[in-house]
LUMBA-763729 format. One record per residue (C-alpha): x, y, z; residue in one letter. Coordinates in steps of 0.001 Angstrom, whole numbers, plus 500000, padded with zeros to 6 digits. Example, Ala and Ser with C-alpha at 12.3 -4.5 7.8 and 13.67 -1.06 7.14 Angstrom:
2
512300495500507800a513670498940507140s
END
This chain:
827
727743961507554810x729413960789558158x728871963125561058x732558963687561570x735639963115559484x738563964824557881x738381966749554651x741258966795552196x742268970218553465x742740968811556928x739858970703558565x737557968746560806x733985968535559612x731407968943562366x727654968985562282x725641972006563308x722220972112564911x720618971441561540x721915967855561342x719438965204560392x718722961934562140x721132959667560267x720435955980560646x722684953274559197x721267950212557454x722143948114560530x720070950190562880x722877952360564218x721084955610564991x723653958341564779x721556960888566687x719315960695569719x716352958415569126x713032959885568121x711398958477571242x713714960415573502x713288964099574265x715944965819576333x714894968166579058x716152971770579109x718448970846581997x719957967966580048x720385970126576989x722364972619578995x724917969925579759x724935968255576354x725960969506572964x723520971442570840x723746968748568198x722729965990570586x719663967883571842x718113968954568546x714474967781568409x714049965113565724x711219967032564087x713365970094563608x716219967997562217x713952966407559685x712823969785558367x716291970923557334x718961969313555208x722267968507556913x724775971327557022x728460971014557886x730994973657558789x734692973512559488x735657973899563113x737287977297562847x734067978774561415x731975977695564406x731278979861567389x732494978694570748x731407979795574179x735070980244575037x735710982948572453x735702986654573142x733808989247571113x736861990013568925x737347986310568379x733741985914567306x734195988662564726x737250986824563414x735243983644563220x732484985410561291x735118986621558837x736428983066558402x739681983712560209x741398981160562455x741515982062566136x744486980839568141x744076980653571905x746934981551574193x748192979221576913x746036980776579632x742867980320577559x743800976712576771x744414976062580457x741015977569581280x739258975369578753x741074972076579382x742453972434582877x745911971657581457x748730973879582667x751253972252580353x751808971736576648x749625968749575791x751042967481572461x747828965564571676x745657968675571833x744398970250568607x744860973882569580x743637975292566278x740211973715566632x739803973602570385x736205973521571508x734114971415573821x730730972251572334x730227969360569907x733489967446569643x736547966246571495x739512968638571364x741730965712570371x741885964947566631x742497961231567170x739267960941569123x737324963027566605x738469960759563801x737334957535565445x734489958266567855x730981959495567050x729917962578569001x726301961420569288x724330958802571183x721012957039571090x720069955967574636x717158953880573269x719438951648571202x719341948030572458x722467946965574381x721841944354577052x719685942022574978x719176938285575336x720840937909571951x723960939798572922x724287937894576198x724003934502574493x726646935387571884x728896936978574503x728721933990576859x729480931591573995x732591933624573152x733609933799576819x733613929986576798x735201929288573410x738060931795573281x739407931315576848x739006927537576524x740881927323573226x743604929717574383x744109927649577547x744498924564575361x747088926319573183x748795927885576218x750583924633577089x751721923982573516x754764925155571619x754577926603569060x751238928046570001x748741930544568699x746486932935570568x742956933800569506x742645937508570219x739638939750570665x739722940853567030x738443937396566051x735353937806568221x734970941407567091x734910940411563431x732905937192563684x730296938588566072x729152941004563389x727900938431560824x726667936204563677x724647939061565125x723271940015561727x722306936387561070x720563936238564448x718645939404563620x717634937978560248x716614934433561218x715690934300564918x711945934429565571x710513937424567332x709683935524570497x709988936562574116x711622934518576870x710765935622580409x709594938896578939x712868939469577064x712627939691573254x714788937122571511x715096939283568414x714687942988569233x715524944066565682x718749944879563812x722035943924565496x723257947219566921x726748948536567381x726245948683571153x725334945000571261x728433944328569199x730641946228571648x729172944398574642x729730941008572999x733331941878572151x734075943039575686x732691939801577126x734867937846574698x738061939711575584x737799939999579379x739290936561579968x740723935630576578x744235935131577942x745158932242580185x744490933162583803x747853933874585393x747042931750588447x746639928609586334x750424928537586101x750623928258589898x748384925187589754x750424923662586920x753764924319588663x752491922824591908x751535919678590015x754693919362587870x757460920654590191x756185920118593724x753802917132593382x750910919114594879x747456918537593416x744723920273595412x740991920068594756x738950922253592431x737788924543595241x741341925690595898x741959926241592208x738713928176591687x739191930381594760x742733931218593684x741843932013590064x738757934066590899x740558936054593586x743499936940591366x741387937678588281x738633939782589855x740280941706592688x741833944009590106x738367945040588919x737772946875592186x741024948795591756x740085949512588148x736827950985589417x738749953423591596x741075954296588709x738141954819586336x737537958372587460x741151959237586657x741663957200583472x738260957061581767x736235960235582229x738927962908581585x739069963745577849x742870963780577860x742932960056578734x742865958865575136x743741955110575179x744956954869571553x744280951148571128x740612951711571903x740397954279569123x741325951579566619x738536949384567989x736076952269567777x737052952875564162x736525949204563338x733120949095565053x731974952200563214x733339950874559930x731562947543560233x728243949113561131x728469951709558379x728962948976555765x732436949977554648x734575947612552592x738209946554552461x738839948460549226x740328951942549051x738051954939548665x734998954359546516x736533951696544286x734925948937546320x736631945638547026x735805942449548836x734022942744552145x735829942197555408x733783939055556014x734800937481552701x738409938577553149x738387936921556577x736962933677555162x739614933523552417x742434934092554903x740957931627557385x740753928690554967x744180929418553468x745736929482556938x743837926379558034x744997924337555034x748611925542555065x749235924778558743x748951921035558067x752419921264556478x754514922998559192x752306921620561966x752139917951560985x753440916853557563x756765918755557305x757651920216560710x761058921408559522x759166924248557847x758403925483561342x761938925018562767x763812925956559588x767318926254561123x769033925145557928x772623925990558965x772564923388561745x771544920725559235x774984921058557580x776857920112560786x774206918896563211x776673917746565900x778696920974566105x777719922670569428x779084926097568444x777009926224565266x774020924926567207x774382927653569854x774404930418567246x772128929140564492x769946926545566182x766344927133567095x765557924747569951x768516925716572189x770273928339570055x770005931985569057x768174931279565803x770444933389563593x769600931216560584x765946930687561301x763442931194558553x760005929964559457x756978929181557376x754807928702560444x752431931512561392x752251930242564985x756022930724565294x755823934224563838x753067935321566218x754308933570569366x755005936932571061x752406938885569095x751230939409565559x753478941704563468x750367942806561581x748889944262564760x751836946562565611x752839948587562572x755510951255562539x757233953611560147x759962956142560478x759676959912560329x762875961874559956x763350965505560868x766207967588559529x767984969462562326x771355971214561999x772084969300558800x771462965900560439x768763963365559702x767398962607563141x765251959587563726x762332961075565595x759623958551566233x758337955113565495x754716955496564405x753425952986561856x754697950167559587x755426946499559856x757786945964562809x758642947557566110x762067948901565276x763038949556568881x762347945980569946x764159944618566905x767214946788567520x767240945840571184x766973942176570283x769865942380567830x772136944115570322x771335942208573503x770669938738572108x772586938408568855x775560940555569912x775906940688573698x774684937172574521x777234935351572316x780032937490573761x779041936643577328x778421933011576501x781654932233574672x783733934047577293x782235931622579855x780594934386581862x778425932831584595x779922929426583601x777703929690580542x779637927354578231x778639924372580357x774983924960579414x773003925729576245x773031929417575371x769222929539575378x767003927481577647x763945927900579854x765119925479582518x767739925653585292x770883923561585742x773043922153588522x776847921996588602x776934918777586592x775186920365583613x771955918451584219x768514919869585000x768268921247588526x766458918716590738x764594920939593179x763278917964595160x766815917412596530x766732920691598484x763111920688599711x761611919762603031x758381917804603200x756376921063603267x758077922361600067x760338924840601875x764103924975601416x766511922729603307x769630924911603423x771919922068604407x770728919996601471x771149923009599197x774783923499600192x775417919788599733x773807919658596299x774537922548593938x773988926224593237x771461927000590511x772630928070587041x770595929505584173x771323930010580484x772802933224579137x769541934393577547x767662933705580784x770162935794582773x770054938632580235x766251938569580325x766278939080584089x768763941913583710x766562943568581100x763541943155583347x765344945128586047x766437947666583452x762953948150581984x761568949287585330x764446951730585819x764154952961582230x760416953525582545x760756955512585757x763641957555584359x761802958167581101x758665959307582907x760681961630585128x762795963147582341x760034963677579791x756685963760581586x757229964698585222x755382968000584816x752523966477582869x752112963624585352x752089965984588326x749580968370586766x747414965563585388x747227963906588798x745874967154590257x743482968094587451x742050964717586409x738986965063588622x738425968689587602x739057968460583867x736221969916581836x733967967214580416x733959966808576658x730960965772574577x731508962071575295x731569962547579062x728435964690578891x726618962104576797x727613959358579227x726378961418582189x722778960446581376x723465956792582296x723443955632585938x727008955119587158x728261952017588933x727769952495592707x730945952481594765x729640949658596916x729630947333593891x733415947680593696x733646947256597463x731682943991597284x733987942664594570x737068943610596576x735819942184599881x734579938916598406x737683938286596309x739959939258599189x738095936747601349x738595934032598711x742287934874598679x742577934505602450x740713931191602317x743005929827599596x746191930665601527x744918929606604962x742949926427604309x745601924846602088x749346924644602985x750822927514600970x753300928896603574x751987932387602731x751004934544605733x747965936793605471x750061939904606009x751824939186602718x748474939517600956x748180943038602373x751705943858601201x751218942547597687x752687944876595134x750020947026593529x752191949649591838x750612950991588698x751140953798586265x748979955634583804x748799953620580556x746010955618578965x748160957353576379x750495954417575716x750276951318573582x751946948921576042x752558948535579750x755421947385581947x754937944074583744x755956944095587400x756237940356587951x760015940421588454x759736943218591016x757141941257592976x759430938225592865x762274940319594226x760160941711597083x758729938404598283x762007936597597653x763724938755600259x760685938892602568x759896935161602583x762888933186601233x762544929471600802x758756929442600184x758051928817596478x754239928537596684x754006931761598692x756292933463596171x754149932416593212x750938933516594911x752373936880595955x753726937476592453x750390936596590904x748357938881593151x750867941693592716x751189941439588951x747767940313587743x745958942788589984x747576945582587978x746999943846584648x743316943141585336x742750946672586612x744167948030583350x742062945615581287x738943946604583209x739674950313582812x740521949949579135x737227948194578467x735396950930580354x737062953537578152x735913951623575081x732397951581576519x732749955310577270x733589956040573647x730841953758572310x728249954952574886x727635951644576680x725810952029580034x728410951620582819x726344949212584917x725833946925581943x729571947036581295x730400946126584885x728012943170585057x729151941831581681x732828942020582620x732388940274585965x730218937466584594x732497936901581584x735583936810583823x734011934209586116x732956932038583152x736359932338581457x738329931405584576x736108928410585314x736373927136581733x740156927473581747x740429925439584952x738277922716583402x740353922620580206x743602922477582184x742341919654584400x741273917653581328x744657918143579658x746694916970582647x744411913950582995x744213912868579349x747318914042577491x750250911691577928x753614913093579047x752044916484579695x754728919163580267x757545916755579405x760278918408577251x759977915486574826x756156915504574612x755504914365571013x752558916661570288x754194919896571426x752539920173574862x755825920956576595x754321923755578739x756899926497578002x755264929098580239x754916926600583079x758609925754582731x759588929421583012x757180929892585919x758587926818587649x762188927883587130x761332931303588557x759740929640591585x763030927854592277x765167930965591720x763075933456593679x761041931182595930x763073928134596949x766605929553596830x765726933246596955x767424936354595568x769695936543598612x771511933396597432x771183934141593736x771471937883592976x772990939489596086x776570940735596209x779057937908595969x776646935571594157x777034934325590589x774363936507588975x774914939670591005x776094941638587969x772844941148586076x771380943806588366x773810946367586927x771819946558583692x769309948693585543x772090951039586677x773201951459583069x769925953044581960x770230956397583695x773045957917581646x771711957076578135x768234958285579009x769565961500580500x771657962122577384x768676961448575149x766558963846577171x769210966562576876x769468966176573095x765690966093572770x765305969268574820x767524971135572334x765321970175569388x762039971804568491x759230969447569426x756896968840566474x753186969226566915x752538965674565733x754465964160568617x751990962555570915x753337959973573291x757076959888573777x760275958091573045x761076954427573279x762060953348576764x763022949778576057x766562948641576735x766021945394574912x763939943044572885x762061941367575738x761004944548577465x758717947434576597x758348949933573809x756364953109574310x755670954464570862x753862957431569411x750291957068568354x748676959821566315x746322957212564940x746256957119561147x742628956066561003x742313956589557292x744745953697556868x743081951650559588x739795951852557737x741233951011554316x744005948478554940x743055944995556219x746005944012558459x743805943423561506x741402941305559478x744267939326557932x745914938785561312x742642937560562812x742016935248559855x745501933713560031x745285933292563830x741878931645563616x742879929328560782x745980928111562613x744035927675565861x741329925496564315x743941923567562326x745860922759565541x742662921506567182x741778919338564170x745306917907563892x745465917046567577x742021915521568067x741902913756564691x745511912686564080x747496912808567336x745186912126570282x743334909029568949x744884905571569435x747408906959571932x749275908748569172x749977905692567037x748598907280563842x751607907828561606x754041907097564462x756152904722562329x755754906502558992x755070910217558790x756493911060562221x759848909419561465x760756910875558081x763593913396557751x761365916470557479x759859915790560895x763055914812562747x765920916909561386x765145919944563574x765047917977566818x768244915919566651x771912916825566932x773488919415569188x770604921855568890x767830919410569671x769756917807572538x771002921083574034x774666920080573834x776970922512575655x780204923872574201x782225922588577161x781633918964578077x782256917583581566x783887914273582295x781883911784584411x781865913004588005x783278916434587106x781535919617588243x781725923312587398x780981926487589297x782180927965592589x783739925746595240x781419927082597950x777972928645597783x
END
């Protein structure tokens, strides 16, 4: 019987001091180990359950009581009498504030069962996180380090390989989380019990703490390092190829300097019980499920194991991808309407996939479906609340699509974009409606080399003699929505959570520790000077990279890099600040594209890495991983991942023909590098002063941010008139559009998480497609310089129909005569 869970009546089950020492078949000791004996001082700071001597626990059978029957040190004498009579005691606001330190209505708090003796006061945490710890359980073992380092090489390396391909697939941390479990169990079963340098190779069963450490090492650097795009853009757009030292210094500085900031934020975002981090709760539930030998079936009816389910999905995905990925590529770009009239530019703009809005697109390619994220990983469903006779859509919680993003996409991209495009706003009809590149006033790609000096800074005279820069309608709308998302987020936070944010900022260091914080207090914390060393060393690498090599970035700009952050601990997603950093440096240092890219990277990725570091620490906090072990594992894994990604990128640019060419036959067209390069021209070479300031072509895109205040204020007014339900936990959607952010609600439905296999299925499909892409490329496309099937399979209708005609060629609605130009007369 589990130590905590939810009964059918909804009451939380909690163990009393008579709990037994429950050990799972995998060696997951659910209570303190028998070799550990807490001192009286430690017991005073820990829960009674955690400090029960093992001998006394073994003498009595386990006994469970519902929370409202238990005594709490925060109850008065009258309240204790009520508890003895089985009555529910409700605390008033002053008592809640005394217990939690919260002077506001915290919607996540379970006020009916509030106690800090043995459990978290938050039901989501109680459902997913064990309230016990075994400090003797192996964590930092030779086995876990070997598996973790292997993952920190494989996943970042493969993702860097896929990063330059379109369509691509990303191997996420769930793959490592699932596969590490059978790998660890196999290692425990078959490795000999030898010692290497005094470290046991096989210390026994593969523990849940080892599993957590391995997963964290695998996920620290799983995404492509943001700075690798700087290196790629320098090579492709500015003909700059510097040595490996420059590349390594730049990547390490940008990736690791955020860890020091995350260390400072840890005391605010990790230790306080109210900092929940909902996504980590799902990971905790999965870890506990795997190590308690649960299955994919519902209830006690059994079902196939997660491992077997993963294997079935993996091989099915691997085999199927040969069709849309190699044999019949039209299954991937299934824009069937354009096949009827392939040379009609209007139809291509609306229904095409390559340069159109994709209104007819049906895809049978999993890599296309998951290009911006797996739909299986972000479920949602609708809850309606009747109010004054109206059905009011209250919150997006669980299901199969993010309704806010979908609605925003429909409005801004399938409704507003065609209107702007076909009314020739921003001279849009002379370009494709959707494109990642930039254009000059002849309708051709913008040749940035015509306006650059020898040191890659702007030549204003050449710029005025050449052409202003134009971008597609979707590109312009995306920039407008980026401005709007920042405004919407700030307005949303002010209208809905200003009081909570203010109070939380003051109380975070004084919030009463819950059971998890008290259990973690026994482990030595990371010294502050460790974070200082990381910051100083990475800051020094940053200065070296901008001073030794010609980047046109002054050192003072490194001090001014944007480091704005906000509290993401109760939200599912965060707002990227890359456009804001581009705006700042674009006005501060116009005409310097390399400096702009470096400033943007330090400003944006510092925040992102700090959040990743803090999120992993919260996961370790919940799973009781020693903080120093966490810190060392994260730093080492990040260094390995960044180095591997640089090696993979260097190999690709050296060995893959036509790398980053729009017509690259194997799909390595470098879509992210193209966007990054276009942004470097817009914000770095030309600058926002000549592109978005008053009187310039794209000045009105900035007005999208001004349009967010009124709708949000109206929504806040309507919401304030409605009774706020107790299940509301995180807030309303703040996204103005499909490419921005959604902040959803997350009372985690862990009973569904443990029974339904969407995460396992998503990981299996991702892994199958990833391995299939590797096999197809290295076995069928890379050998013999791509001549395998070049005159047969590659030329049949199913592999060419999606890439010809007006859609494939990016034909504009308005065609220019030879020598004719469009746009303003002066710029």
